[in-house]
MARBA-3410 file (N, C-alpha, C, O; in Angstrom, 1 decimal):
105
120.9,-15.0,81.0,120.1,-13.8,81.0,120.7,-12.8,82.0,121.2,-13.2,83.0 ~ 120.6,-11.5,81.7,121.2,-10.5,82.5,120.1,-10.0,83.5,118.9,-10.0,83.2 ~ 120.6,-9.5,84.6,119.8,-9.0,85.7,119.5,-7.5,85.4,120.4,-6.8,85.3 ~ 118.2,-7.1,85.3,117.9,-5.7,84.9,118.3,-4.7,86.1,118.4,-3.5,85.8 ~ 118.5,-5.2,87.3,118.8,-4.3,88.4,120.3,-3.9,88.3,120.7,-3.0,89.0
121.1,-4.7,87.6,122.5,-4.4,87.5,122.8,-3.2,86.5,122.2,-3.2,85.4 ~ 123.6,-2.2,86.9,123.9,-1.2,85.9,124.7,-1.7,84.7,125.6,-2.6,84.9 ~ 124.4,-1.2,83.6,125.0,-1.6,82.3,126.0,-0.6,82.0,125.7,0.6,82.0 ~ 127.2,-1.0,81.6,128.3,-0.1,81.1,127.8,0.5,79.8,127.5,-0.2,78.8 ~ 127.8,1.9,79.8,127.3,2.5,78.5,128.5,2.6,77.6,129.7,2.8,78.0
128.2,2.5,76.3,129.3,2.5,75.3,130.0,3.9,75.3,129.4,4.9,75.7 ~ 131.2,3.9,74.9,132.1,5.1,74.8,131.4,6.2,73.9,131.5,7.4,74.2 ~ 130.9,5.7,72.8,130.2,6.7,71.9,129.1,7.4,72.6,128.9,8.6,72.4 ~ 128.3,6.7,73.3,127.1,7.3,73.9,127.5,8.2,75.0,126.9,9.3,75.2 ~ 128.6,7.9,75.8,129.1,8.7,76.9,129.6,10.0,76.3,129.4,11.1,76.8
130.3,9.9,75.1,130.9,11.1,74.5,129.7,12.0,74.0,129.8,13.2,74.2 ~ 128.7,11.4,73.4,127.6,12.2,72.9,126.8,12.9,74.0,126.4,14.1,73.9 ~ 126.7,12.2,75.1,126.0,12.8,76.3,126.7,14.0,76.8,126.1,15.0,77.1 ~ 128.0,13.9,76.9,128.9,15.0,77.4,128.9,16.1,76.4,128.8,17.3,76.8 ~ 128.9,15.8,75.1,128.9,16.8,74.1,127.6,17.6,74.1,127.7,18.9,74.0
126.5,17.0,74.3,125.2,17.7,74.3,125.1,18.5,75.6,124.6,19.7,75.5 ~ 125.7,18.1,76.7,125.7,18.8,77.9,126.5,20.1,77.8,126.1,21.2,78.2 ~ 127.7,20.0,77.2,128.6,21.1,77.0,128.0,22.1,76.0,128.0,23.3,76.2 ~ 127.4,21.6,74.9,126.8,22.5,74.0,125.6,23.2,74.6,125.3,24.4,74.3 ~ 124.8,22.6,75.4,123.7,23.2,76.1,124.2,24.4,77.0,123.6,25.4,77.0
125.3,24.1,77.7,125.8,25.1,78.6,126.4,26.3,77.8,126.2,27.4,78.2 ~ 127.0,26.0,76.7,127.5,27.1,75.8,126.4,27.9,75.3,126.5,29.2,75.2 ~ 125.3,27.3,74.9,124.1,28.1,74.3,123.5,28.9,75.4,123.1,30.1,75.1 ~ 123.3,28.4,76.6,122.8,29.2,77.7,123.7,30.3,78.0,123.2,31.5,78.2 ~ 125.0,30.1,78.1,125.9,31.2,78.4,125.9,32.3,77.3,125.9,33.4,77.6
125.8,31.8,76.0,125.7,32.8,74.9,124.5,33.6,75.0,124.5,34.8,74.7 ~ 123.4,33.0,75.3,122.1,33.7,75.4,122.2,34.8,76.6,121.7,35.9,76.4 ~ 122.8,34.4,77.7,122.9,35.3,78.8,123.8,36.5,78.4,123.6,37.6,78.8 ~ 124.9,36.2,77.6,125.8,37.3,77.2,125.0,38.3,76.3,125.2,39.5,76.4 ~ 124.2,37.7,75.4,123.5,38.6,74.4,122.5,39.4,75.2,122.3,40.6,74.9
121.8,38.9,76.1,120.8,39.6,76.9,121.5,40.7,77.7,121.0,41.8,77.8 ~ 122.7,40.4,78.3,123.4,41.4,79.1,123.9,42.5,78.2,123.8,43.7,78.6 ~ 124.4,42.2,77.0,124.8,43.3,76.1,123.7,44.1,75.7,123.8,45.4,75.6 ~ 122.5,43.6,75.4,121.3,44.4,75.1,120.9,45.3,76.2,120.6,46.5,76.0 ~ 120.9,44.8,77.4,120.6,45.6,78.6,121.6,46.7,78.8,121.2,47.9,79.0
122.9,46.4,78.6,123.9,47.5,78.8,123.7,48.5,77.7,123.9,49.7,78.0 ~ 123.5,48.1,76.5,123.4,49.0,75.3,122.2,49.9,75.5,122.3,51.1,75.2 ~ 121.0,49.4,75.8,119.8,50.2,75.9,119.6,50.9,77.2,118.8,51.9,77.2 ~ 120.4,50.6,78.2,120.2,51.3,79.5,121.2,52.5,79.6,121.0,53.3,80.4 ~ 122.2,52.6,78.7,123.1,53.7,78.7,122.4,55.0,78.3,121.5,54.9,77.4
122.7,56.1,78.9,122.0,57.3,78.6,122.8,58.1,77.6,123.3,59.2,77.9 ~ 123.0,57.6,76.4,123.8,58.3,75.4,122.9,59.2,74.5,123.5,60.2,74.0 ~ 121.7,59.0,74.4,120.8,59.9,73.6,120.5,61.1,74.4,120.1,61.0,75.6 ~ 120.6,62.3,73.7,120.2,63.5,74.5,118.7,63.6,74.7,117.9,63.0,73.9 ~ 118.3,64.3,75.7,116.9,64.4,76.0,116.3,65.3,74.9,116.9,66.2,74.3
115.0,64.9,74.5,114.4,65.7,73.4,114.1,67.1,73.8,114.0,67.4,75.0 ~ 114.1,68.0,72.9,113.9,69.4,73.1,112.4,69.6,73.5,111.5,69.1,72.8 ~ 112.1,70.2,74.7,110.7,70.3,75.0,109.9,71.2,74.1,110.4,72.2,73.6 ~ 108.6,70.9,73.9,107.8,71.7,73.1,107.4,73.0,73.8,107.4,73.0,75.0 ~ 107.2,74.0,73.1,106.7,75.3,73.7,105.3,75.0,74.4,104.5,74.3,73.8
105.0,75.7,75.5,103.8,75.6,76.1,102.6,76.1,75.3,101.6,75.4,75.2 ~ 102.8,77.2,74.6,101.8,77.7,73.7,102.4,78.5,72.6,103.5,79.0,72.8 ~ 101.7,78.7,71.5,102.2,79.5,70.4,101.1,80.5,70.0,100.0,80.1,69.8 ~ 101.5,81.7,70.0,100.5,82.8,69.7,100.7,83.1,68.2,101.7,83.7,67.8 ~ 99.7,82.7,67.4,99.7,83.0,66.0,99.1,84.3,65.7,98.2,84.8,66.4
99.4,84.9,64.5,98.8,86.2,64.1,97.3,85.9,63.9,96.9,84.8,63.7 ~ 96.5,87.0,63.9,95.1,86.9,63.8,94.7,86.2,62.4,95.3,86.5,61.4 ~ 93.8,85.3,62.5,93.3,84.6,61.3,94.2,83.4,60.9,93.8,82.7,60.0 ~ 95.3,83.2,61.5,96.2,82.1,61.1,95.8,80.8,61.8,95.6,80.8,63.0 ~ 95.8,79.7,61.0,95.5,78.4,61.6,96.7,77.5,61.2,97.0,77.4,60.1
97.2,76.8,62.2,98.4,76.0,62.0,98.0,74.7,61.2,97.0,74.1,61.4 ~ 98.9,74.4,60.3,98.8,73.2,59.6,100.0,72.2,59.8,99.8,71.0,59.9 ~ 101.2,72.8,60.1,102.4,71.9,60.3,103.3,72.7,61.3,103.2,73.9,61.4 ~ 104.1,71.9,62.0,105.0,72.5,63.0,106.4,71.8,62.9,106.4,70.5,62.7 ~ 107.5,72.5,63.0,108.8,71.9,63.1,109.6,72.8,64.0,109.3,74.0,64.2
110.7,72.2,64.6,111.5,73.0,65.5,113.0,72.6,65.5,113.3,71.4,65.2 ~ 113.8,73.5,65.9,115.2,73.2,66.2,115.5,73.7,67.6,114.6,74.1,68.3 ~ 116.8,73.7,68.0,117.2,74.2,69.3,117.0,75.7,69.4,116.8,76.2,70.5 ~ 117.1,76.4,68.3,117.0,77.9,68.3,115.7,78.5,67.9,115.5,79.7,68.2 ~ 114.9,77.8,67.1,113.7,78.4,66.6,112.7,77.3,66.3,113.0,76.1,66.4
111.5,77.7,66.1,110.4,76.8,65.7,109.6,77.5,64.6,109.5,78.7,64.6 ~ 109.0,76.7,63.7,108.3,77.2,62.6,106.9,76.6,62.5,106.7,75.4,62.8 ~ 106.0,77.4,62.1,104.6,77.0,61.9,104.2,77.3,60.5,104.4,78.4,60.0 ~ 103.6,76.3,59.8,103.1,76.6,58.4,101.6,76.7,58.6,101.0,75.8,59.2 ~ 101.0,77.7,58.1,99.6,78.0,58.3,98.8,77.5,57.1,99.4,77.2,56.0
97.5,77.4,57.3,96.6,76.9,56.2,96.6,77.9,55.0,96.3,77.5,53.9 ~ 96.9,79.1,55.2,97.0,80.1,54.1,98.4,80.2,53.5,98.8,81.2,52.9 ~ 99.2,79.1,53.7,100.5,79.0,53.1,101.5,80.1,53.5,102.2,80.6,52.6 ~ 101.6,80.3,54.7,102.6,81.2,55.3,103.5,80.4,56.2,103.1,79.5,56.9 ~ 104.8,80.7,56.2,105.7,80.1,57.1,106.1,81.1,58.1,106.7,82.2,57.8
105.7,80.8,59.4,106.0,81.7,60.5,107.2,81.1,61.3,107.1,80.0,61.8 ~ 108.2,81.9,61.5,109.4,81.5,62.2,109.4,82.2,63.5,109.4,83.5,63.5 ~ 109.5,81.5,64.7,109.5,82.1,66.0,110.8,81.8,66.7,111.4,80.8,66.5 ~ 111.3,82.7,67.5,112.4,82.5,68.4,112.1,81.6,69.5,111.0,81.7,70.1 ~ 113.0,80.6,69.7,112.7,79.6,70.8,112.7,80.2,72.2,111.9,79.8,73.0
113.6,81.1,72.4,113.8,81.6,73.8,112.7,82.5,74.2,112.2,82.4,75.3 ~ 112.3,83.4,73.3,111.3,84.4,73.6,109.9,84.1,73.1,108.9,84.6,73.7 ~ 109.8,83.3,72.1,108.5,82.9,71.5,108.0,84.0,70.6,106.8,84.0,70.2 ~ 108.8,85.0,70.2,108.3,86.1,69.4,108.5,85.7,67.9,109.4,84.9,67.6 ~ 107.6,86.2,67.1,107.7,86.0,65.7,108.9,86.7,65.1,109.0,87.9,65.2
109.8,86.0,64.4,111.0,86.5,63.8,110.8,86.9,62.4,111.3,87.9,61.9 ~ 110.1,86.0,61.7,109.9,86.2,60.2,108.7,85.5,59.7,108.3,84.4,60.2 ~ 108.0,86.1,58.8,106.8,85.5,58.1,107.1,85.5,56.6,107.4,86.5,56.0 ~ 107.0,84.3,56.1,107.3,84.1,54.6,106.1,83.6,54.0,105.5,82.6,54.4 ~ 105.7,84.3,52.9,104.5,83.9,52.1,105.0,82.9,51.1,105.8,83.2,50.2
104.5,81.6,51.2,104.9,80.5,50.4,104.3,80.5,49.0,104.7,79.8,48.1 ~ 103.2,81.3,48.8,102.5,81.4,47.5,103.2,82.3,46.5,103.0,82.2,45.3 ~ 104.1,83.2,47.0,104.8,84.1,46.1,106.0,83.5,45.5,106.8,82.9,46.2 ~ 106.1,83.6,44.1,107.3,83.0,43.5,108.5,83.8,43.8,108.4,85.0,44.1 ~ 109.7,83.2,43.7,110.9,84.0,44.0,111.2,85.0,42.9,112.3,85.7,43.0
END
């Protein structure tokens, strides 16, 4: 009978599998760290331009009520409930053009 306190020589197959699992675990941990690092680098870079700030206030003509709003770097437009398109200059905030959307071309 063998003494349980004596170390038993493990088979070569088992030793190979144990080392293989250890190496694969290390590779998976390293790969996960690389993916996390790439995500952090990608999302922390300041490549996207800052959004254009909204105007503080818009003065609409008398009786006009805003329904929709859109803007670009040079102008912004307001569509009113009475189907008018009001185009304002971005720098000065003055009304540049008023287009009646109910009139056919």
